[in-house]
C-alpha positions, 0 to 999 in steps of 0.5 A, a space after each residue: 757563182 750565179 747560184 748566190 744571186 739567184 738564191 737571194 732573188 728567190 728568197 726576196 721574191 718569196 718573202 714579198 709574195 708571202 707578205 703581199 698575200 698576207 696583207 691582202 688576206 688580212 685586209 691590211 689595206 682597210 687599215 689605211 682608211 678612217 672607216 670604223 669597219 676596219 676595226 671590226 676586221 678582228 673578231 674580238 672587236 665585233 662587240 665594240 663595233 656593234 656597241 659604237 654603231 648603236 650609240 649616239 657616239 657614232 654620229 660624232 666620232 670614229 675609232 681613230 678620233 680617240 684611239 690614234 694620235 693626231 697628225 698623219 705620221 703619228 696616226 699611221 705609225 700607231 696603226 702600223 704598230 698596232 697592226 703588227 702587234 695584232 698580227 703576232 697575236 
């Protein structure tokens, strides 16, 4: 009978360990900031990031100003959804 709780604990621990490793490896923590460099974590965005950095636009706005809705909850909900969708790709 002790096998079932041990199996469940092992499965949860494995899931948390793999999720934590993936979060750190993918620099998931950087998406919690407002820094544009986080958008360049994905190699597809490097050209866009370089273009933004060379333009005069970088002095007045960062990526989140235009690409996420206003407000803390909508902003982070959008970032979470986009991050999840990017992880699938």
